[in-house]
C-alpha positions in Angstrom: -3.6 3.9 17.4 -0.6 2.3 16.2 -0.3 1.6 12.8 2.8 -0.6 11.0 3.1 -0.6 7.8 5.6 -1.3 4.8 5.5 -2.3 1.2 8.4 -3.6 -1.6 10.1 -6.6 0.7 10.1 -8.3 -2.4 10.6 -11.5 -0.4 13.0 -13.7 -0.8 14.7 -10.7 -2.0 14.8 -8.2 1.8 13.0 -11.0 3.4 15.6 -11.8 6.3 16.6 -8.2 7.0 12.5 -7.3 7.0 12.6 -10.1 9.9 15.2 -8.4 11.5 13.4 -4.7 11.4 10.3 -6.1 12.8 11.5 -8.0 16.0 12.3 -4.6 17.2 8.7 -3.4 17.0 5.7 -4.9 19.4 2.1 -5.8 18.3 0.2 -2.8 16.1 -3.7 -1.8 16.0 -3.7 -2.6 12.4 -0.4 -3.6 10.1 -0.6 -2.2 6.5 0.7 -4.0 3.2 1.5 -1.4 0.1 2.4 -4.0 -2.5 5.2 -6.3 -3.8 5.6 -8.2 -0.4 6.7 -11.0 -2.7 9.4 -11.1 -5.6 8.1 -11.4 -9.2 5.0 -13.1 -8.6 6.4 -15.9 -6.1 3.1 -16.8 -4.8 4.1 -18.7 -1.7 6.4 -16.2 -0.3 3.4 -14.4 0.6 2.6 -17.2 3.6 6.5 -16.9 4.7 5.9 -13.1 5.3 2.7 -13.4 7.0 4.2 -16.3 9.2 6.8 -13.6 10.0 4.6 -11.2 10.6 2.6 -13.7 13.4 6.0 -15.1 15.2 6.9 -11.9 15.7 3.7 -9.2 16.9 1.1 -11.7 17.3 -2.3 -12.6 15.9 -4.2 -9.9 17.2 -4.8 -7.5 14.8 -5.7 -7.3 11.2 -3.2 -7.1 8.5 -4.3 -5.4 5.3 -2.8 -5.2 1.7 -3.2 -4.2 -1.8 -1.2 -5.6 -4.9 2.2 -3.8 -6.4 2.8 -4.6 -10.2 5.0 -7.6 -8.2 1.8 -9.7 -7.2 0.9 -10.4 -11.0 -2.5 -10.2 -12.0 -2.7 -14.2 -12.7 -1.8 -14.9 -9.4 -4.0 -12.7 -7.6 -6.5 -15.2 -6.8 -3.5 -17.9 -5.5 -2.7 -15.2 -3.5 -6.3 -14.5 -1.8 -6.7 -18.1 -1.3 -3.3 -18.7 0.3 -4.3 -15.9 2.6 -7.3 -16.7 3.7 -8.6 -16.2 7.2 -5.1 -14.6 7.9 -5.3 -11.3 6.2 -7.4 -9.1 3.9 -6.4 -7.9 0.2 -8.1 -4.9 -1.0 -8.3 -4.4 -4.7 -10.2 -1.9 -5.6 -12.7 -2.0 -2.7 -12.9 -0.7 0.8 -12.7 -2.4 4.4 -13.7 -1.1 7.9 -12.1 -2.0 11.1 -12.4 -0.9 14.6 -9.9 0.1 16.9 -10.1 1.7 20.3 -13.5 2.9 20.0 -12.9 4.5 16.6 -14.0 2.6 13.2 -10.9 3.0 10.6 -12.1 2.7 6.9 -9.3 1.4 4.6 -9.8 1.6 0.5 -7.1 -0.3 -1.5 -6.1 0.0 -5.0 -2.4 -0.9 -6.8 -2.8 2.4 -8.0 -1.9 4.3 -11.7 0.8 5.6 -13.8 0.9 8.6 -15.5 3.0 6.1 -18.4 2.5 2.7 -18.8 5.7 0.6 -18.6 6.4 -1.2 -22.5 5.3 -4.7 -20.4 1.6 -3.1 -19.4 1.4 -1.2 -22.5 1.6 -5.1 -24.4 0.2 -7.3 -21.8 -2.8 -4.8 -20.6 -5.5 -3.8 -23.2 -6.5 -0.6 -22.9 -4.2 0.1 -19.9 -4.6 4.1 -20.4 -8.5 3.6 -19.1 -8.0 1.0 -16.6 -5.1 3.8 -14.9 -8.2 6.2 -15.4 -10.7 3.9 -13.6 -8.6 2.9 -11.2 -8.5 6.9 -9.3 -12.5 7.1 -10.5 -13.1 4.2 -8.3 -11.0 5.1 -5.6 -12.5 8.4 -5.3 -15.6 7.0 -5.3 -14.6 4.7 -2.9 -13.6 7.2 -0.5 -16.4 9.3 -0.6 -18.9 6.8 0.0 -16.8 5.8 3.3 -16.2 9.0 5.0 -19.7 9.3 5.7 -19.4 6.0 7.8 -16.1 5.6 9.6 -13.8 7.9 11.9 -10.9 8.0 10.0 -9.7 7.3 6.2 -6.6 5.5 4.5 -5.9 5.2 1.2 -3.3 2.2 0.6 -2.0 2.2 -2.8 1.1 0.5 -4.4 2.1 3.7 -6.5 3.0 6.9 -5.6 0.6 9.6 -5.6 2.7 12.9 -5.0 6.3 13.8 -6.6 7.3 14.9 -3.1 7.8 11.0 -1.8 9.6 10.5 -5.0 12.6 12.9 -4.2 15.8 10.9 -4.5 14.6 9.5 -7.8 14.9 10.9 -11.2 12.8 13.6 -11.9 11.4 11.9 -15.3 11.1 8.8 -13.7 7.6 10.5 -11.9 5.5 8.9 -14.4 6.7 5.3 -14.1 6.1 5.2 -10.2 3.1 7.2 -10.2 0.2 9.5 -11.5 -1.4 12.6 -11.3 -4.5 11.5 -11.2 -4.4 10.0 -8.0 -2.8 13.5 -6.6 -5.9 14.7 -7.6 -8.1 12.1 -6.2 -6.4 12.9 -2.5 -6.1 16.9 -3.3 -10.5 16.5 -3.2 -11.3 13.9 -1.2 -8.3 14.3 1.4 -8.1 11.0 3.5 -6.4 11.2 6.7 -3.6 9.1 5.4 -2.3 7.4 1.9 0.2 4.7 2.9 2.3 3.8 -0.7 5.4 2.0 -1.1 6.8 1.0 -5.2 9.5 4.1 -4.4 12.7 2.3 -3.7 15.4 5.2 -4.1 13.5 8.1 -2.5 15.1 10.5 0.7 11.9 12.5 1.7 9.4 9.6 3.0 6.9 11.7 4.0 4.6 14.8 2.3 1.2 17.1 3.1 -1.7 16.9 0.1 -3.6 19.5 2.0 -4.6 18.3 5.7 -4.0 14.5 3.8 -0.7 12.9 5.2 1.2 10.2 2.9 4.0 8.2 3.4 6.5 6.1 1.2 6.6 2.7 3.1 8.9 1.3 0.3 11.2 -1.1 2.6 14.3 -0.8 0.2 13.7 3.5 0.8 13.1 3.7 4.4 15.3 0.5 5.9 12.8 -0.7 8.0 9.0 -0.7 8.4 7.2 2.3 9.4 5.6 2.7 12.7 2.3 6.0 13.1 1.0 7.0 16.5 -2.5 8.2 14.9 -6.0 9.4 16.2 -5.2 8.8 19.8 
């Protein structure tokens, strides 16, 4: 199975670079977007991103995304309406697709942080409980999905581990990811975790037990990430 994945295009900020890079790839079986595809809540940019993907790669594959911190909560319904029929946003939800005779289950979530930002503490009531709930919800969704599919993917914006944050200052991990999600991955062992958010890492791949973790943030990787798995 050929998977293309990307995060943190922050369109229009890196859109031209993204457009140039995606032109070097061929049609995948599935395209994953791990959040912050638009810049600071500019909802209309998601249409521009989808136009680029479809004009370059075609229409014959599902596009699945999760929300990042720059897909602000107040515009998420607008985003869902703008992409209706073209892609699927998963917000603490699961989705299954069939490809090459196999069923792939995807759980999508923004993820959690070990330490809420100042803005989050001021604007998200009970943010600590929200982060804890997201981890529990992801664990529950993965558990249920694994009984029904051949392979599972956890698609999230924030990082679940320190290893794919190498290059950032150590103390920054609290604002980049969550040890709670590390525990979820360690316990549930999905086949693949795709995340973004970490712009300055130089290590883009890690293993948590049997689980492959990939940071696909465009500023870190410099291109779209391609994976060939489960063939």
